N, C-alpha and C positions, 0 to 999 in steps of 0.2 A: 917649689913655686914661690914667687914673690908676691907681695900684697897687690902690686899692679896687675898681676896675672889672674887675679880673681880668687885667690885662696881665702879670702876673708868671709866671715858669716855675718856681716853687718846687716841688720834688718831695719835701718833707719828709714824715714819717709823717702829718702832719695834712692834707696836701695832695698825695695820690699822683698819679702820672702815669697815662697810659693806654697800653694795647697795642692797636694796630689791626691786624685780621686781615681780609684780603681773600682769598676763596677761590672755587674753581670745583668744582661738583659737577654731574655729568650730571643733565638734567632728568627722566630716566626711569632707574630707578624713583623715584618721588617719596619713598618711605620713606628713601632715603639723605639727601636735603636735610633731611627732618624730624628724622632722627637728629642731624645736624650742628646744627641749630637748637636742639634740645632740649639737647644737651651744652653748647653755648655759653650758652644761657640760664641753665642750671644753674650755670655758673661766674660769673654775674652780668653777662653781656654785654648791651650795648644795641646795637640795630641802627641804623646810620646810613642804610643803604639795602640793597636785596638783595645778599647775599653780601659785606657790609661790616659787621663788628662791632667794637665797642670794649669792652675789659675793663679794669677797674682794675688798674694795674700792681701787682705783687707776686710773691713766690716761688711762691705756690700756683697762680696763673694761669699763670706761665711753665712750671711742672712740668706742668700739665694740658695745655697747648698742645704741649709737646715730646712728651708721651706719645701725643697725639692724631695727631702728624704721620706 
């Protein structure tokens, strides 16, 4: 891979890193899972698969995750 293909690990402000969150929530009641999903989506998370979300790295995301824990 060349640098132009994205093989770099630059975490400068123009190319932020990612925070990956893997979580478990009981299947019942479903409102708990929906609440977690809504909060993460509100923070700009993208879902990799069920219960695995990635958020753009930054102070705001870190504070929100720490407050949610």
